[in-house]
TIPA-475603 format. One record per atom (N, C-alpha, C): atom name; x negated, y, z negated. Coordinates in steps of 0.2 Angstrom, whole numbers, plus 5000, padded with zeros to 4 digits. Last residue first. Layout:
("CA" (X Y Z))
...
This chain:
("N" (4382 5625 4585))
("CA" (4376 5627 4581))
("C" (4379 5624 4573))
("N" (4391 5621 4593))
("CA" (4386 5615 4591))
("C" (4383 5618 4586))
("N" (4398 5632 4593))
("CA" (4401 5629 4588))
("C" (4399 5622 4589))
("N" (4389 5641 4602))
("CA" (4388 5644 4593))
("C" (4396 5637 4589))
("N" (4389 5635 4611))
("CA" (4383 5635 4608))
("C" (4385 5636 4600))
("N" (4402 5639 4615))
("CA" (4400 5630 4617))
("C" (4393 5630 4611))
("N" (4401 5652 4616))
("CA" (4408 5648 4609))
("C" (4403 5641 4612))
("N" (4396 5650 4627))
("CA" (4392 5655 4619))
("C" (4395 5653 4618))
("N" (4402 5647 4639))
("CA" (4397 5641 4634))
("C" (4395 5645 4631))
("N" (4417 5656 4637))
("CA" (4417 5650 4633))
("C" (4409 5643 4631))
("N" (4407 5668 4642))
("CA" (4410 5667 4636))
("C" (4412 5662 4633))
("N" (4408 5664 4656))
("CA" (4402 5663 4651))
("C" (4401 5666 4644))
("N" (4422 5662 4659))
("CA" (4416 5654 4658))
("C" (4412 5658 4654))
("N" (4424 5675 4655))
("CA" (4428 5669 4653))
("C" (4424 5664 4654))
("N" (4416 5681 4667))
("CA" (4413 5683 4660))
("C" (4418 5678 4658))
("N" (4422 5675 4678))
("CA" (4415 5675 4678))
("C" (4413 5676 4670))
("N" (4436 5680 4677))
("CA" (4436 5672 4677))
("C" (4428 5669 4676))
("N" (4431 5694 4681))
("CA" (4434 5693 4675))
("C" (4434 5685 4672))
("N" (4426 5692 4692))
("CA" (4422 5697 4686))
("C" (4423 5692 4681))
("N" (4440 5688 4702))
("CA" (4434 5686 4701))
("C" (4430 5687 4694))
("N" (4445 5699 4699))
("CA" (4447 5694 4693))
("C" (4443 5687 4697))
("N" (4437 5710 4702))
("CA" (4438 5711 4697))
("C" (4443 5706 4693))
("N" (4425 5706 4717))
("CA" (4432 5710 4716))
("C" (4436 5710 4707))
("N" (4409 5711 4720))
("CA" (4414 5706 4718))
("C" (4419 5709 4715))
("N" (4398 5719 4720))
("CA" (4402 5719 4726))
("C" (4408 5714 4724))
("N" (4384 5727 4713))
("CA" (4389 5722 4713))
("C" (4397 5725 4716))
("N" (4377 5741 4720))
("CA" (4378 5740 4714))
("C" (4385 5734 4718))
("N" (4368 5746 4730))
("CA" (4365 5738 4729))
("C" (4369 5737 4722))
("N" (4377 5756 4738))
("CA" (4375 5749 4741))
("C" (4374 5745 4733))
("N" (4387 5765 4728))
("CA" (4381 5764 4728))
("C" (4382 5757 4729))
("N" (4402 5764 4723))
("CA" (4398 5768 4723))
("C" (4390 5769 4723))
("N" (4419 5756 4726))
("CA" (4409 5757 4728))
("C" (4404 5763 4727))
("N" (4431 5757 4718))
("CA" (4427 5759 4724))
("C" (4421 5758 4724))
("N" (4433 5746 4704))
("CA" (4436 5748 4709))
("C" (4431 5751 4716))
("N" (4422 5733 4701))
("CA" (4424 5732 4705))
("C" (4431 5737 4709))
("N" (4418 5743 4691))
("CA" (4412 5740 4694))
("C" (4418 5739 4704))
("N" (4424 5744 4677))
("CA" (4423 5750 4685))
("C" (4419 5749 4690))
("N" (4424 5732 4675))
("CA" (4432 5732 4678))
("C" (4429 5742 4683))
("N" (4411 5731 4673))
("CA" (4413 5725 4677))
("C" (4420 5729 4682))
("N" (4412 5739 4665))
("CA" (4407 5743 4667))
("C" (4411 5735 4675))
("N" (4416 5734 4654))
("CA" (4421 5740 4654))
("C" (4417 5742 4664))
("N" (4413 5722 4647))
("CA" (4416 5720 4652))
("C" (4419 5726 4656))
("N" (4400 5725 4638))
("CA" (4400 5726 4645))
("C" (4404 5724 4648))
("N" (4407 5720 4628))
("CA" (4405 5725 4629))
("C" (4404 5729 4637))
("N" (4407 5705 4628))
("CA" (4414 5710 4628))
("C" (4414 5713 4630))
("N" (4391 5707 4631))
("CA" (4399 5700 4638))
("C" (4406 5707 4634))
("N" (4391 5706 4616))
("CA" (4390 5709 4623))
("C" (4392 5710 4630))
("N" (4397 5694 4610))
("CA" (4398 5704 4610))
("C" (4394 5708 4615))
("N" (4388 5685 4617))
("CA" (4395 5685 4617))
("C" (4399 5691 4616))
("N" (4376 5688 4612))
("CA" (4378 5689 4619))
("C" (4385 5690 4621))
("N" (4375 5687 4596))
("CA" (4375 5695 4603))
("C" (4378 5695 4608))
("N" (4380 5676 4597))
("CA" (4385 5679 4594))
("C" (4383 5687 4596))
("N" (4366 5670 4602))
("CA" (4376 5666 4604))
("C" (4379 5673 4603))
("N" (4357 5674 4590))
("CA" (4357 5677 4600))
("C" (4364 5674 4602))
("N" (4365 5664 4582))
("CA" (4362 5672 4582))
("C" (4361 5677 4589))
("N" (4360 5654 4584))
("CA" (4371 5657 4585))
("C" (4367 5662 4584))
("N" (4346 5655 4586))
("CA" (4354 5650 4595))
("C" (4359 5654 4593))
("N" (4335 5655 4578))
("CA" (4339 5662 4581))
("C" (4347 5658 4586))
("N" (4333 5640 4576))
("CA" (4332 5648 4572))
("C" (4338 5651 4573))
("N" (4331 5635 4591))
("CA" (4336 5630 4583))
("C" (4339 5640 4579))
("N" (4329 5644 4601))
("CA" (4322 5641 4597))
("C" (4329 5640 4593))
("N" (4332 5649 4613))
("CA" (4329 5643 4613))
("C" (4326 5640 4608))
("N" (4342 5658 4611))
("CA" (4344 5654 4614))
("C" (4342 5647 4612))
("N" (4330 5672 4611))
("CA" (4330 5668 4604))
("C" (4337 5663 4604))
("N" (4327 5670 4626))
("CA" (4323 5669 4622))
("C" (4325 5667 4615))
("N" (4340 5676 4625))
("CA" (4338 5670 4633))
("C" (4332 5668 4628))
("N" (4339 5690 4618))
("CA" (4345 5686 4616))
("C" (4343 5679 4620))
("N" (4331 5698 4625))
("CA" (4330 5696 4619))
("C" (4333 5686 4618))
("N" (4337 5698 4639))
("CA" (4330 5695 4638))
("C" (4333 5695 4628))
("N" (4349 5707 4635))
("CA" (4347 5699 4639))
("C" (4340 5696 4638))
("N" (4341 5718 4626))
("CA" (4347 5715 4625))
("C" (4347 5706 4625))
("N" (4337 5722 4638))
("CA" (4331 5721 4635))
("C" (4335 5717 4630))
("N" (4348 5726 4649))
("CA" (4344 5721 4651))
("C" (4338 5720 4645))
("N" (4352 5735 4639))
("CA" (4355 5729 4638))
("C" (4351 5724 4645))
("N" (4345 5746 4642))
("CA" (4346 5743 4633))
("C" (4348 5738 4633))
("N" (4344 5749 4652))
("CA" (4339 5748 4650))
("C" (4336 5744 4644))
("N" (4357 5753 4652))
("CA" (4354 5748 4660))
("C" (4349 5746 4656))
("N" (4355 5764 4647))
("CA" (4361 5757 4643))
("C" (4358 5754 4647))
("N" (4350 5773 4651))
("CA" (4347 5772 4643))
("C" (4351 5765 4645))
("N" (4356 5775 4662))
("CA" (4350 5773 4665))
("C" (4347 5769 4658))
("N" (4365 5783 4658))
("CA" (4366 5776 4661))
("C" (4362 5771 4659))
("N" (4369 5792 4650))
("CA" (4363 5791 4649))
("C" (4363 5784 4654))
("N" (4389 5792 4642))
("CA" (4378 5797 4643))
("C" (4376 5792 4643))
("N" (4400 5784 4647))
("CA" (4396 5780 4645))
("C" (4389 5789 4648))
("N" (4410 5789 4658))
("CA" (4411 5791 4648))
("C" (4404 5790 4645))
("N" (4409 5784 4671))
("CA" (4405 5791 4670))
("C" (4406 5794 4661))
("N" (4401 5768 4669))
("CA" (4406 5769 4668))
("C" (4405 5778 4666))
("N" (4391 5761 4680))
("CA" (4392 5763 4672))
("C" (4396 5767 4671))
("N" (4386 5756 4692))
("CA" (4392 5756 4688))
("C" (4392 5758 4679))
("N" (4372 5763 4693))
("CA" (4379 5765 4696))
("C" (4389 5761 4695))
("N" (4367 5754 4686))
("CA" (4363 5762 4686))
("C" (4373 5764 4686))
("N" (4369 5744 4695))
("CA" (4368 5743 4688))
("C" (4370 5749 4684))
("N" (4359 5748 4707))
("CA" (4366 5746 4708))
("C" (4368 5747 4701))
("N" (4345 5750 4702))
("CA" (4352 5760 4704))
("C" (4359 5755 4703))
("N" (4343 5740 4699))
("CA" (4345 5745 4693))
("C" (4349 5750 4696))
("N" (4341 5734 4712))
("CA" (4349 5731 4707))
("C" (4348 5734 4700))
("N" (4331 5741 4718))
("CA" (4338 5743 4716))
("C" (4342 5740 4714))
("N" (4320 5741 4703))
("CA" (4323 5745 4707))
("C" (4333 5745 4710))
("N" (4325 5728 4689))
("CA" (4321 5729 4699))
("C" (4324 5736 4701))
("N" (4327 5729 4679))
("CA" (4321 5733 4682))
("C" (4320 5730 4684))
("N" (4338 5721 4680))
("CA" (4339 5726 4675))
("C" (4335 5732 4679))
("N" (4334 5707 4680))
("CA" (4338 5712 4687))
("C" (4339 5722 4685))
("N" (4332 5702 4668))
("CA" (4326 5702 4674))
("C" (4327 5709 4680))
("N" (4346 5696 4664))
("CA" (4340 5703 4663))
("C" (4335 5706 4667))
("N" (4349 5687 4677))
("CA" (4351 5694 4676))
("C" (4348 5703 4672))
("N" (4335 5681 4672))
("CA" (4336 5680 4676))
("C" (4341 5688 4676))
("N" (4339 5675 4658))
("CA" (4334 5679 4660))
("C" (4337 5682 4668))
("N" (4354 5671 4654))
("CA" (4351 5680 4653))
("C" (4343 5682 4656))
("N" (4349 5659 4661))
("CA" (4355 5662 4667))
("C" (4353 5670 4666))
("N" (4341 5653 4655))
("CA" (4340 5654 4663))
("C" (4345 5659 4665))
("N" (4352 5653 4646))
("CA" (4345 5657 4644))
("C" (4342 5658 4651))
("N" (4363 5648 4648))
("CA" (4364 5651 4647))
("C" (4357 5656 4644))
("N" (4356 5633 4649))
("CA" (4357 5637 4656))
("C" (4361 5643 4654))
("N" (4351 5630 4636))
("CA" (4345 5630 4641))
("C" (4348 5636 4646))
("N" (4364 5631 4628))
("CA" (4360 5635 4627))
("C" (4356 5639 4629))
("N" (4367 5617 4636))
("CA" (4372 5628 4636))
("C" (4369 5632 4635))
("N" (4359 5611 4628))
("CA" (4359 5611 4635))
("C" (4363 5618 4638))
("N" (4366 5609 4616))
("CA" (4358 5613 4618))
("C" (4357 5615 4624))
("N" (4377 5607 4618))
("CA" (4375 5614 4615))
("C" (4372 5618 4616))
("N" (4380 5595 4620))
("CA" (4380 5598 4627))
("C" (4377 5606 4621))
("N" (4361 5587 4617))
("CA" (4369 5586 4617))
("C" (4368 5592 4619))
("N" (4347 5583 4619))
("CA" (4351 5578 4618))
("C" (4358 5578 4616))
("N" (4334 5592 4614))
("CA" (4340 5594 4620))
("C" (4346 5587 4620))
("N" (4330 5587 4602))
("CA" (4329 5592 4606))
("C" (4333 5596 4610))
("N" (4332 5574 4608))
("CA" (4333 5574 4602))
("C" (4335 5581 4602))
("N" (4330 5563 4622))
("CA" (4324 5569 4616))
("C" (4329 5572 4612))
("N" (4333 5554 4632))
("CA" (4334 5550 4622))
("C" (4328 5557 4619))
("N" (4334 5553 4645))
("CA" (4325 5553 4641))
("C" (4326 5552 4628))
("N" (4344 5556 4649))
("CA" (4340 5550 4654))
("C" (4334 5550 4646))
("N" (4349 5569 4639))
("CA" (4353 5558 4641))
("C" (4348 5556 4643))
("N" (4341 5578 4644))
("CA" (4343 5574 4636))
("C" (4346 5565 4634))
("N" (4346 5577 4659))
("CA" (4336 5577 4656))
("C" (4337 5573 4646))
("N" (4357 5584 4660))
("CA" (4355 5575 4660))
("C" (4347 5574 4657))
("N" (4356 5595 4650))
("CA" (4359 5588 4649))
("C" (4358 5584 4650))
("N" (4351 5601 4660))
("CA" (4347 5601 4653))
("C" (4349 5596 4649))
("N" (4356 5601 4672))
("CA" (4351 5596 4672))
("C" (4345 5595 4666))
("N" (4370 5607 4668))
("CA" (4369 5601 4670))
("C" (4361 5598 4669))
("N" (4360 5617 4664))
("CA" (4364 5618 4656))
("C" (4368 5609 4663))
("N" (4358 5623 4676))
("CA" (4355 5621 4670))
("C" (4355 5618 4666))
("N" (4370 5623 4686))
("CA" (4366 5620 4686))
("C" (4360 5618 4679))
("N" (4377 5634 4676))
("CA" (4380 5628 4679))
("C" (4372 5621 4677))
("N" (4370 5645 4677))
("CA" (4370 5642 4670))
("C" (4373 5636 4673))
("N" (4367 5645 4691))
("CA" (4362 5644 4688))
("C" (4364 5642 4681))
("N" (4381 5650 4692))
("CA" (4379 5644 4697))
("C" (4371 5642 4693))
("N" (4382 5660 4689))
("CA" (4385 5654 4686))
("C" (4382 5648 4691))
("N" (4372 5671 4694))
("CA" (4371 5669 4687))
("C" (4375 5660 4685))
("N" (4377 5667 4707))
("CA" (4371 5665 4705))
("C" (4370 5664 4698))
("N" (4390 5677 4706))
("CA" (4390 5670 4708))
("C" (4383 5666 4705))
């Protein structure tokens, strides 16, 4: 829920500031959404390296995927890299496309995580809310792509 709240609040705040100040660089929904996504993926990317959260993420990597610790580290680096990319007009489109693909690729971990809990620090969100959040995040990515 925290990522969704951060996405919505930063997007709204950025859009409001852009509208109120007339600063062209942030005076669009696409740019404001890119800023919201950047904030959200910065937060989620960092959590991939916080020991307790990292252990929980490793626990939700489906067993068929080898080296879950490496997968969690790589996805964290990708989230952080793309968050930075969203902040610059030249790389925004590529970063948004990559995040959209990453959200799709990581969805099986969300399905697996919704099953029986395997670790006390693993996310505990049921599948339906997880799927809705993912769709909202994908919709935000599409807003950035279409606005680019």
